[in-house]
C-alpha positions in Angstrom: 65.5 92.2 151.7 66.4 88.6 152.4 66.3 87.5 156.0 69.2 85.6 157.6 67.8 83.0 160.0 70.7 83.5 162.4 70.4 87.2 162.7 66.7 88.1 162.6 66.1 91.4 164.4 62.7 92.6 165.3 61.9 96.3 166.1 59.5 96.1 169.1 57.2 99.0 169.8 55.0 98.3 172.8 53.1 101.5 172.5 50.5 102.8 175.0 48.0 101.5 177.6 47.4 97.8 177.0 50.1 97.8 174.3 53.0 97.0 176.7 50.8 94.4 178.4 50.0 92.4 175.3 53.6 92.9 174.1 55.0 91.4 177.4 52.5 88.5 177.0 53.7 87.9 173.5 57.3 87.8 174.4 56.6 85.4 177.2 55.2 83.0 174.6 57.8 83.7 171.9 60.7 82.9 174.3 60.0 79.2 174.8 58.8 78.9 171.1 62.1 80.3 169.9 64.1 77.9 172.1 62.1 74.9 170.8 62.8 75.8 167.2 66.2 77.3 167.7 65.2 80.7 166.2 67.7 83.5 166.3 65.1 86.1 167.4 66.4 89.4 168.8 64.3 92.4 169.8 65.2 96.1 169.7 62.7 97.9 172.0 61.7 101.3 170.7 59.5 104.0 172.1 56.7 105.5 170.0 53.1 106.5 170.6 50.9 109.0 172.4 52.9 109.0 175.6 56.1 109.5 173.7 54.4 112.5 172.0 53.2 113.8 175.4 56.7 113.6 176.9 58.9 114.6 174.0 56.8 116.3 171.4 57.4 113.5 168.9 55.3 110.4 168.5 58.2 108.7 166.7 61.4 110.5 166.3 63.7 110.0 163.3 66.2 107.8 165.2 63.4 105.5 166.2 62.1 105.3 162.7 65.5 104.6 161.2 66.1 101.8 163.7 62.7 100.3 162.8 63.4 100.7 159.1 66.6 98.8 159.5 65.0 95.8 161.3 63.9 92.6 159.6 60.4 93.1 160.9 58.4 95.4 163.2 56.1 94.2 165.9 53.7 96.7 167.6 51.5 96.5 170.6 48.9 99.3 170.4 49.3 103.1 170.1 47.2 106.1 170.9 45.3 107.8 173.7 42.0 109.6 173.2 43.0 112.6 175.3 46.3 113.2 173.5 45.9 114.7 170.1 47.7 116.7 167.4 46.8 120.4 167.1 44.4 119.6 164.3 42.4 117.3 166.6 43.5 114.0 165.2 44.9 111.2 167.3 48.5 110.1 167.7 49.1 107.2 165.3 52.7 106.4 164.4 51.6 103.1 163.0 50.0 105.1 160.1 53.3 106.9 159.6 55.1 103.6 159.3 52.6 102.4 156.6 53.1 105.5 154.5 56.9 105.9 155.0 57.7 102.2 154.4 55.2 101.7 151.6 53.2 99.0 153.4 50.3 98.9 150.9 48.9 95.5 151.8 47.0 95.5 155.1 46.3 91.8 155.8 43.5 91.3 158.3 42.6 87.6 158.9 39.1 87.0 160.2 39.0 83.4 161.4 36.7 81.7 164.0 38.8 80.0 166.7 37.8 76.6 168.0 36.0 77.0 171.3 35.3 80.7 171.1 31.6 81.2 171.4 30.0 81.9 168.0 28.4 85.3 167.5 26.2 84.1 164.7 23.6 81.4 165.3 24.2 79.6 162.0 26.4 76.6 162.5 28.5 77.6 159.5 29.8 80.4 161.6 32.3 78.0 163.1 34.0 77.9 159.6 34.4 81.6 159.1 37.9 82.0 157.5 38.4 85.1 155.3 41.0 87.8 154.9 40.2 91.5 154.5 43.0 93.0 152.4 43.1 96.7 153.3 45.1 99.0 151.0 47.1 101.0 153.5 48.9 103.8 151.8 46.2 105.8 149.8 42.4 105.9 149.5 40.8 108.3 151.8 43.7 108.1 154.2 45.9 109.9 151.6 44.2 113.0 153.0 45.7 112.5 156.4 47.5 115.8 157.3 46.4 117.3 154.0 42.7 118.1 154.6 41.5 121.6 154.6 38.9 123.6 156.5 37.6 126.5 154.4 36.5 129.7 156.3 35.2 127.5 159.1 32.2 126.6 156.9 33.3 123.3 155.3 36.1 120.7 155.4 37.5 118.7 152.5 39.5 115.5 152.4 40.5 114.0 149.0 40.6 110.3 148.2 43.4 109.0 146.0 43.3 105.7 144.0 46.3 105.0 141.7 46.8 102.3 139.1 50.2 101.3 140.4 48.9 100.6 144.0 45.7 99.0 142.8 47.7 96.6 140.6 50.1 95.7 143.4 47.2 95.1 145.8 45.3 93.0 143.3 48.3 90.9 142.4 48.9 90.4 146.1 45.3 89.4 146.6 45.4 86.7 143.9 48.6 85.4 145.2 47.2 85.2 148.7 44.1 83.5 147.5 46.2 81.0 145.6 48.2 80.1 148.7 45.1 79.7 150.8 43.5 77.5 148.1 46.5 75.2 148.2 46.2 75.0 152.0 42.4 74.5 152.0 42.0 72.3 149.0 39.6 74.5 147.1 39.7 77.2 144.4 40.5 80.7 145.6 38.1 83.6 145.4 39.1 87.3 145.4 36.2 89.8 145.8 36.9 93.5 145.4 34.9 95.7 147.7 34.2 99.1 146.3 31.5 101.8 145.6 32.0 101.8 141.8 28.3 102.8 141.2 28.9 106.2 142.7 32.5 107.3 142.7 34.9 107.6 139.8 37.9 106.5 141.8 36.2 103.2 142.7 35.1 102.6 139.1 38.7 103.1 138.1 39.8 100.7 140.9 37.4 98.1 139.7 38.6 98.4 136.1 42.2 97.9 137.1 41.3 95.0 139.4 39.7 93.1 136.6 42.6 93.8 134.3 44.8 92.1 136.9 42.3 89.3 137.4 42.7 88.3 133.8 46.3 87.4 134.6 45.2 85.0 137.3 42.6 82.7 135.6 43.1 79.9 138.2 41.5 82.2 140.9 37.9 83.3 140.7 37.4 87.1 140.7 34.3 89.0 141.8 33.3 92.4 143.1 30.8 93.7 145.7 29.6 97.1 146.8 30.7 98.1 150.3 27.1 98.5 151.6 26.1 95.0 150.3 29.3 93.6 151.8 28.5 95.0 155.2 25.2 93.1 155.0 26.7 89.9 153.6 29.5 89.7 156.1 26.8 89.2 158.7 24.5 87.2 156.5 27.0 84.8 154.9 30.6 85.5 155.8 31.6 81.8 155.2 31.1 82.4 151.4 34.1 84.8 151.2 37.8 84.3 150.9 40.0 87.3 150.1 38.5 90.8 150.1 40.7 93.6 148.8 39.4 97.1 149.4 40.2 100.8 149.8 41.8 102.0 153.0 38.8 103.4 154.8 36.5 100.6 153.8 39.1 98.1 154.9 39.4 99.8 158.3 35.6 99.6 158.9 35.2 96.1 157.6 38.0 94.9 159.8 36.1 95.8 162.9 32.9 94.2 161.6 34.8 91.0 160.8 36.4 90.9 164.2 32.9 91.2 165.7 31.9 88.0 164.0 34.7 85.9 165.6 34.7 87.2 169.2 35.9 90.8 169.0 39.0 92.9 168.5 41.0 90.7 170.9 41.0 88.0 168.2 41.9 90.2 165.2 45.6 90.2 164.2 47.0 92.1 161.3 50.1 92.6 159.1 51.0 95.6 156.9 53.2 94.4 154.2 55.3 96.2 151.5 58.0 95.1 149.1 60.8 95.2 151.7 59.3 95.9 155.1 56.5 94.6 157.3 54.7 95.7 160.5 52.7 93.2 162.6 50.2 94.3 165.3 46.8 93.5 166.8 44.0 95.4 165.1 42.6 96.6 168.4 43.2 99.9 170.1 44.9 100.8 173.4 41.8 100.1 175.6 42.6 102.7 178.4 39.5 101.5 180.4 41.2 98.2 181.2 44.9 99.2 181.1 46.9 98.0 184.1 44.2 95.6 185.2 45.6 92.4 183.7 42.5 91.9 181.7 43.7 92.4 178.1 43.3 89.5 175.7 46.7 88.9 174.1 45.4 86.6 171.4 45.4 89.2 168.6 49.0 90.0 169.5 50.0 86.4 169.5 48.3 85.7 166.2 50.1 88.8 164.8 53.4 87.3 166.0 52.5 84.0 164.2 52.0 86.0 161.0 55.4 87.6 161.5 57.1 84.3 161.9 55.5 83.0 158.8 56.4 86.1 156.8 60.0 85.8 158.0 60.0 82.2 156.8 58.8 83.4 153.3 61.6 86.0 153.3 64.3 83.4 153.7 64.6 82.8 157.5 64.0 79.1 157.0 61.4 76.4 157.4 61.8 76.4 161.2 60.2 79.8 161.3 57.1 78.6 159.4 56.9 75.6 161.7 57.0 77.8 164.7 54.3 80.0 163.3 52.1 76.9 162.7 52.8 75.7 166.2 51.9 79.0 167.8 48.6 79.2 166.0 47.8 75.6 166.8 48.6 76.2 170.5 46.2 79.3 170.5 43.5 77.2 168.9 44.0 74.3 171.4 43.9 76.7 174.4 40.5 78.1 173.5 39.2 74.7 172.3 40.3 73.4 175.8 38.2 76.0 177.6 40.2 79.2 177.8 37.8 82.2 178.2 39.1 85.7 178.4 37.0 88.6 179.8 36.0 89.9 176.4 34.1 86.7 175.7 32.5 86.5 179.2 35.4 84.6 180.8 37.6 85.2 183.8 41.1 84.3 182.4 43.3 87.4 182.5 46.3 88.2 180.4 48.7 86.0 182.3 46.2 83.1 182.4 46.0 83.2 178.6 49.7 83.2 178.3 50.0 80.1 180.5 47.3 78.3 178.6 49.0 78.9 175.3 52.4 78.0 176.5 50.9 74.8 178.0 49.8 73.7 174.5 53.1 74.5 172.7 54.5 71.3 171.2 51.4 69.1 172.0 49.3 71.3 169.6 51.8 71.4 166.8 50.4 70.4 163.4 
């Protein structure tokens, strides 16, 4: 699906709790950015999430899904509420429905240390943390969602699914991403598969397929790592890694660990990409404990929007979209380098303060 730069339409799903707050903050930054770069950016606001389920019995009705499917991109706030669940006890998560229904197999989770954000690790190399967790988002253990079984109230079973087709697509995507990052950073790319191939047949199969694909990308280094060792090494030496493709559940867990290394979930953007569609959203949850207090850190939402602009540029929207993406990321970096401190990193700058700081660096921070 090619994108026309004059008619880009984004399906906007603010979601629940702090979701609408970080969405509003994001729009406040995107408006002047779009004017500066003459971007034809239009939003179609759609309701989905836990509150929609509470009020209507549907977390995302079919009309909402169809409108989202027809958009050039989908931008989410955050969805869910701990006290609102489906009859089987699981939480409301329309974002998962979008991943499965739209075939969004590549969950891109950048983990990057921002200038000025206090380092969590004492090693000075922590300031250079810059890796991407590539979470397969349509199968793995999550393939059991809605299909698990409880047998005679004595045991429960969920089945993990690993397919050749999806593993090949994910691996090809990983090597392509590493190649692009290598060109930007001036060094050879590295793709490290994270699995548990020493125990599970599915992961041994995943590793086999991964290395078959790796042979087609000799310019990018290929490696593999067990999930437990990776949990250790992401704390011990995260600066040594580049692109980390992995199964759905492992990617979910490592994403939070990675976010913890660079300041927390408020600094963790994400994109779920498929062949034709894409969803962009912060990796954090709805944070009901701070909802409505003006304390939410909008950085992950803003970085997700920057990823969206860059993806739209790659889909044909034009160079101006890539330039806007780079300017937005540079403005965020400059704001924190200049002293911005949000409550999640022991600061006092609320949501609106963060927005003002980022807007104040648009243009002057462009790279």
